[in-house]
C-alpha positions as a Python dict, from the first residue, in 0.01 Angstrom:
ca = {
    (1, 'M'): (0, 0, 0),
    (2, 'S'): (-101, -251, -269),
    (3, 'W'): (-295, -154, -581),
    (4, 'R'): (-598, -341, -442),
    (5, 'E'): (-589, -136, -124),
    (6, 'E'): (-544, 181, -329),
    (7, 'K'): (-835, 90, -543),
    (8, 'K'): (-1066, 18, -246),
    (9, 'R'): (-964, 345, -81),
    (10, 'D'): (-1045, 533, -407),
    (11, 'L'): (-1385, 362, -411),
    (12, 'K'): (-1465, 470, -57),
    (13, 'R'): (-1363, 824, -131),
    (14, 'E'): (-1589, 831, -435),
    (15, 'L'): (-1882, 699, -239),
    (16, 'L'): (-1827, 958, 33),
    (17, 'Q'): (-1829, 1238, -219),
    (18, 'R'): (-2152, 1109, -370),
    (19, 'L'): (-2312, 1084, -18),
    (20, 'Q'): (-2203, 1429, 71),
    (21, 'H'): (-2343, 1575, -255),
    (22, 'Q'): (-2678, 1398, -191),
    (23, 'L'): (-2694, 1540, 166),
    (24, 'K'): (-2621, 1892, 43),
    (25, 'S'): (-2880, 1869, -223),
    (26, 'S'): (-3134, 1773, 48),
    (27, 'T'): (-3049, 2113, 226),
    (28, 'R'): (-2863, 1930, 504),
    (29, 'D'): (-2514, 2089, 521),
    (30, 'I'): (-2287, 1839, 693),
    (31, 'G'): (-1906, 1897, 697),
    (32, 'Q'): (-1660, 1645, 578),
    (33, 'S'): (-1507, 1575, 911),
    (34, 'Q'): (-1862, 1525, 1062),
    (35, 'L'): (-1961, 1293, 792),
    (36, 'A'): (-1642, 1084, 823),
    (37, 'K'): (-1690, 1071, 1201),
    (38, 'A'): (-2052, 961, 1168),
    (39, 'L'): (-1946, 682, 924),
    (40, 'H'): (-1642, 580, 1141),
    (41, 'I'): (-1384, 623, 872),
    (42, 'S'): (-1070, 833, 852),
    (43, 'P'): (-1118, 1202, 744),
    (44, 'T'): (-801, 1168, 529),
    (45, 'L'): (-998, 994, 272),
    (46, 'W'): (-1123, 1334, 155),
    (47, 'Y'): (-775, 1457, 84),
    (48, 'H'): (-615, 1139, -49),
    (49, 'E'): (-480, 1154, -403),
    (50, 'P'): (-456, 816, -580),
    (51, 'R'): (-88, 724, -641),
    (52, 'Q'): (-132, 386, -812),
    (53, 'E'): (-222, 543, -1135),
    (54, 'K'): (93, 754, -1146),
    (55, 'K'): (300, 443, -1052),
    (56, 'D'): (141, 246, -1333),
    (57, 'E'): (209, 529, -1584),
    (58, 'M'): (570, 534, -1490),
    (59, 'L'): (604, 156, -1513),
    (60, 'R'): (417, 166, -1851),
    (61, 'T'): (696, 400, -1989),
    (62, 'Q'): (965, 172, -1865),
    (63, 'I'): (800, -132, -2021),
    (64, 'E'): (765, 46, -2350),
    (65, 'V'): (1139, 129, -2345),
    (66, 'V'): (1228, -235, -2283),
    (67, 'L'): (997, -357, -2560),
    (68, 'A'): (1144, -99, -2804),
    (69, 'N'): (1487, -244, -2750),
    (70, 'N'): (1374, -606, -2709),
    (71, 'P'): (1060, -662, -2920),
    (72, 'A'): (1022, -1028, -2831),
    (73, 'Y'): (1025, -989, -2448),
    (74, 'G'): (729, -1123, -2260),
    (75, 'H'): (625, -1015, -1907),
    (76, 'K'): (876, -1252, -1744),
    (77, 'R'): (1182, -1115, -1923),
    (78, 'I'): (1056, -753, -1880),
    (79, 'A'): (1019, -828, -1505),
    (80, 'L'): (1383, -938, -1499),
    (81, 'A'): (1500, -646, -1685),
    (82, 'L'): (1316, -397, -1468),
    (83, 'R'): (1364, -594, -1149),
    (84, 'Q'): (987, -593, -1078),
    (85, 'G'): (742, -866, -996),
    (86, 'K'): (606, -1076, -1280),
    (87, 'R'): (249, -1017, -1162),
    (88, 'T'): (293, -646, -1151),
    (89, 'I'): (444, -639, -1498),
    (90, 'R'): (164, -859, -1644),
    (91, 'R'): (-105, -646, -1474),
    (92, 'V'): (28, -324, -1621),
    (93, 'M'): (84, -474, -1963),
    (94, 'K'): (-272, -599, -1958),
    (95, 'K'): (-404, -267, -1837),
    (96, 'Y'): (-242, -64, -2111),
    (97, 'N'): (-265, -342, -2385),
    (98, 'L'): (111, -380, -2421),
    (99, 'H'): (230, -696, -2604),
    (100, 'P'): (559, -830, -2748),
    (101, 'Y'): (566, -844, -3129),
    (102, 'K'): (380, -1140, -3267),
    (103, 'R'): (606, -1436, -3338),
    (104, 'K'): (575, -1632, -3656),
    (105, 'A'): (556, -2011, -3633),
    (106, 'R'): (881, -2170, -3708),
    (107, 'W'): (927, -2345, -4030),
    (108, 'T'): (932, -2725, -4006),
    (109, 'K'): (1170, -2901, -4240),
    (110, 'R'): (999, -3156, -4469),
    (111, 'R'): (1135, -3499, -4410),
    (112, 'D'): (1099, -3810, -4622),
    (113, 'L'): (893, -4035, -4399),
    (114, 'R'): (1006, -4334, -4592),
    (115, 'R'): (1373, -4258, -4505),
    (116, 'P'): (1500, -4519, -4251),
    (117, 'V'): (1539, -4422, -3887),
    (118, 'A'): (1898, -4317, -3804),
    (119, 'P'): (2086, -4568, -3578),
    (120, 'Y'): (2139, -4307, -3303),
    (121, 'Q'): (1960, -4264, -2979),
    (122, 'N'): (1885, -3957, -2770),
    (123, 'Q'): (2196, -3948, -2544),
    (124, 'I'): (2109, -3625, -2355),
    (125, 'K'): (1769, -3713, -2208),
    (126, 'G'): (1776, -3657, -1837),
    (127, 'I'): (2130, -3513, -1848),
    (128, 'C'): (2206, -3172, -1704),
    (129, 'P'): (2577, -3065, -1769),
    (130, 'I'): (2750, -2884, -1489),
    (131, 'K'): (3006, -2712, -1708),
    (132, 'A'): (3049, -2574, -2051),
    (133, 'N'): (3170, -2758, -2365),
    (134, 'V'): (3019, -3099, -2267),
    (135, 'I'): (2695, -3108, -2469),
    (136, 'Y'): (2628, -2910, -2793),
    (137, 'V'): (2277, -2908, -2952),
    (138, 'C'): (2233, -2808, -3308),
    (139, 'D'): (1973, -2727, -3568),
    (140, 'F'): (1911, -2488, -3864),
    (141, 'T'): (1637, -2264, -3982),
    (142, 'Y'): (1555, -2070, -4295),
    (143, 'I'): (1503, -1693, -4373),
    (144, 'P'): (1299, -1600, -4675),
    (145, 'Y'): (1474, -1313, -4865),
    (146, 'R'): (1356, -1165, -5196),
    (147, 'G'): (1220, -1483, -5346),
    (148, 'R'): (1481, -1722, -5215),
    (149, 'Y'): (1595, -1867, -4878),
    (150, 'V'): (1895, -1799, -4662),
    (151, 'Y'): (1980, -2081, -4416),
    (152, 'L'): (2128, -2047, -4068),
    (153, 'A'): (2280, -2345, -3882),
    (154, 'T'): (2374, -2304, -3511),
    (155, 'F'): (2536, -2497, -3241),
    (156, 'M'): (2449, -2414, -2877),
    (157, 'D'): (2636, -2505, -2556),
    (158, 'L'): (2368, -2669, -2335),
    (159, 'F'): (2518, -2542, -2011),
    (160, 'T'): (2561, -2171, -2092),
    (161, 'R'): (2286, -2164, -2369),
    (162, 'E'): (2539, -1957, -2571),
    (163, 'I'): (2542, -2001, -2953),
    (164, 'V'): (2904, -2101, -2991),
    (165, 'G'): (2905, -2182, -3369),
    (166, 'W'): (2706, -2083, -3667),
    (167, 'H'): (2720, -2077, -4052),
    (168, 'I'): (2508, -1907, -4312),
    (169, 'S'): (2438, -2037, -4664),
    (170, 'T'): (2200, -2022, -4953),
    (171, 'R'): (2180, -2405, -4945),
    (172, 'H'): (2088, -2644, -4668),
    (173, 'T'): (2329, -2926, -4710),
    (174, 'K'): (2565, -3128, -4494),
    (175, 'D'): (2828, -2866, -4569),
    (176, 'L'): (2617, -2604, -4391),
    (177, 'V'): (2605, -2793, -4060),
    (178, 'I'): (2960, -2925, -4075),
    (179, 'A'): (3091, -2568, -4122),
    (180, 'A'): (2886, -2450, -3817),
    (181, 'F'): (3033, -2733, -3618),
    (182, 'W'): (3388, -2633, -3704),
    (183, 'E'): (3302, -2269, -3619),
    (184, 'A'): (3197, -2395, -3273),
    (185, 'V'): (3521, -2585, -3215),
    (186, 'M'): (3736, -2295, -3328),
    (187, 'N'): (3537, -2035, -3128),
    (188, 'T'): (3549, -2232, -2801),
    (189, 'G'): (3881, -2413, -2845),
    (190, 'H'): (3710, -2725, -2713),
    (191, 'V'): (3563, -3046, -2844),
    (192, 'P'): (3236, -3146, -2677),
    (193, 'K'): (3155, -3500, -2554),
    (194, 'I'): (2805, -3519, -2706),
    (195, 'V'): (2647, -3344, -3003),
    (196, 'H'): (2271, -3356, -3033),
    (197, 'S'): (2039, -3292, -3330),
    (198, 'D'): (1727, -3403, -3501),
    (199, 'Q'): (1721, -3667, -3775),
    (200, 'G'): (1731, -3423, -4069),
    (201, 'S'): (1911, -3553, -4375),
    (202, 'E'): (2190, -3304, -4309),
    (203, 'Y'): (2267, -3456, -3972),
    (204, 'T'): (2219, -3821, -4070),
    (205, 'S'): (2459, -3787, -4366),
    (206, 'Q'): (2769, -4014, -4357),
    (207, 'E'): (3001, -3716, -4394),
    (208, 'Y'): (2858, -3531, -4098),
    (209, 'T'): (2840, -3831, -3862),
    (210, 'N'): (3192, -3943, -3960),
    (211, 'T'): (3322, -3594, -3883),
    (212, 'I'): (3166, -3599, -3541),
    (213, 'E'): (3267, -3953, -3443),
    (214, 'S'): (3620, -3921, -3581),
    (215, 'M'): (3685, -3671, -3304),
    (216, 'G'): (3565, -3903, -3027),
    (217, 'I'): (3232, -3723, -2995),
    (218, 'T'): (2907, -3917, -2919),
    (219, 'V'): (2634, -3851, -3181),
    (220, 'S'): (2291, -3803, -3028),
    (221, 'M'): (1966, -3763, -3214),
    (222, 'S'): (1597, -3702, -3131),
    (223, 'K'): (1337, -3949, -3239),
    (224, 'K'): (1174, -3875, -3583),
    (225, 'A'): (901, -3608, -3559),
    (226, 'S'): (983, -3532, -3192),
    (227, 'P'): (1093, -3172, -3194),
    (228, 'W'): (1058, -3146, -2819),
    (229, 'E'): (1363, -3363, -2779),
    (230, 'N'): (1565, -3075, -2921),
    (231, 'A'): (1361, -2809, -2739),
    (232, 'Y'): (1663, -2591, -2667),
    (233, 'Q'): (1730, -2504, -3028),
    (234, 'E'): (1361, -2491, -3105),
    (235, 'S'): (1316, -2233, -2829),
    (236, 'Y'): (1606, -2032, -2962),
    (237, 'Y'): (1463, -2012, -3319),
    (238, 'N'): (1119, -1926, -3189),
    (239, 'N'): (1242, -1579, -3102),
    (240, 'F'): (1535, -1539, -3340),
    (241, 'K'): (1334, -1412, -3635),
    (242, 'T'): (1143, -1162, -3415),
    (243, 'D'): (1470, -1028, -3285),
    (244, 'L'): (1606, -1010, -3632),
    (245, 'G'): (1291, -822, -3757),
    (246, 'L'): (1023, -1000, -3953),
    (247, 'E'): (1048, -778, -4264),
    (248, 'F'): (1356, -948, -4414),
    (249, 'D'): (1325, -783, -4757),
    (250, 'R'): (1405, -447, -4594),
    (251, 'F'): (1775, -535, -4620),
    (252, 'K'): (1937, -373, -4929),
    (253, 'D'): (2145, -678, -5017),
    (254, 'L'): (2245, -1021, -4894),
    (255, 'G'): (2550, -887, -4718),
    (256, 'E'): (2339, -655, -4511),
    (257, 'L'): (2114, -936, -4414),
    (258, 'V'): (2411, -1149, -4311),
    (259, 'E'): (2547, -869, -4096),
    (260, 'A'): (2209, -835, -3927),
    (261, 'I'): (2214, -1209, -3850),
    (262, 'H'): (2553, -1182, -3689),
    (263, 'H'): (2433, -880, -3482),
    (264, 'T'): (2118, -1069, -3369),
    (265, 'I'): (2331, -1366, -3257),
    (266, 'D'): (2557, -1136, -3071),
    (267, 'Y'): (2258, -968, -2911),
    (268, 'Y'): (2133, -1301, -2794),
    (269, 'N'): (2461, -1416, -2652),
    (270, 'H'): (2556, -1095, -2475),
    (271, 'S'): (2243, -885, -2404),
    (272, 'R'): (1915, -1088, -2425),
    (273, 'I'): (1791, -1219, -2094),
    (274, 'H'): (1738, -1593, -2094),
    (275, 'T'): (1450, -1680, -1868),
    (276, 'T'): (1621, -2002, -1736),
    (277, 'L'): (1948, -1824, -1665),
    (278, 'K'): (1785, -1494, -1553),
    (279, 'M'): (2065, -1324, -1747),
    (280, 'S'): (2234, -1338, -2087),
    (281, 'P'): (2445, -1647, -2172),
    (282, 'A'): (2769, -1436, -2169),
    (283, 'Q'): (2692, -1306, -1829),
    (284, 'F'): (2607, -1656, -1700),
    (285, 'K'): (2938, -1788, -1842),
    (286, 'L'): (3141, -1515, -1686),
    (287, 'L'): (2962, -1567, -1350),
    (288, 'Y'): (3040, -1937, -1360),
    (289, 'A'): (3405, -1872, -1451),
    (290, 'N'): (3439, -1626, -1151),
    (291, 'R'): (3291, -1886, -918),
    (292, 'V'): (3531, -2157, -1043),
    (293, 'L'): (3823, -1909, -1001),
    (294, 'D'): (3713, -1822, -652),
    (295, 'K'): (3695, -2192, -546),
    (296, 'F'): (4042, -2240, -693),
    (297, 'V'): (4186, -1944, -503),
    (298, 'N'): (4026, -2050, -173),
    (299, 'K'): (4143, -2408, -223),
    (300, 'T'): (4505, -2324, -305),
    (301, 'G'): (4523, -2008, -95),
    (302, 'T'): (4689, -1811, -379),
}
């Protein structure tokens, strides 16, 4: 029985109780079964105990547990984690005023508008890779810590949505993004065909573009002031700081903050449910690898 049917039944039961009370107060003693028969309804309404409230309470507890471990999860990810319908989760969250932690707006890097447009086009528009290590997208963000900034540059595999390379520094220069690129190459053991970024000065620098192109990789860039053309990394950073915890000054020293950043990236790669993939990037990567292996075995018969 749906919650709407449960609610309708509870309302009927309440109306019947009021009617019987009014009849008794008017000195007319009519039994429950007689009253139900006269109104052409089931006598079981008198003995029915609402179950929807208990179900909602149980689901509320489960949602709170998920939110405690995944503070940035909205109703869609919670539904996937609990294997429940999105509408059911949204209804219960609204009923008990449950919300994910508020997300702070992502910092936008200041760009010199007079700087000439980079001679690179968006090469990934309309492209959907069918395997890993074909297209990497990259960007960086900042983390305010005790009066200064710590910068994180990341490279994401567009197929698996996994963060394959990253680097942390107290300066946002070309060296930051180049180091993150080499980390991606070393971690995956592959060189992508295309690397996409925005037109930040770190990515338009001669040293960075020469490094990428010298390896036979196509450089792709979004149009200036068009963050939606690098939406994959934008989306990642939207939740990163919430997952890390918004009180950055709670860390005792820079080393503890760096360790927490590594843990947060590992959590994203291996545990956090990605709404597009319906699972974590690592789980999706493993699932894809198993499918490829199964096809190979079936084809070769070995």
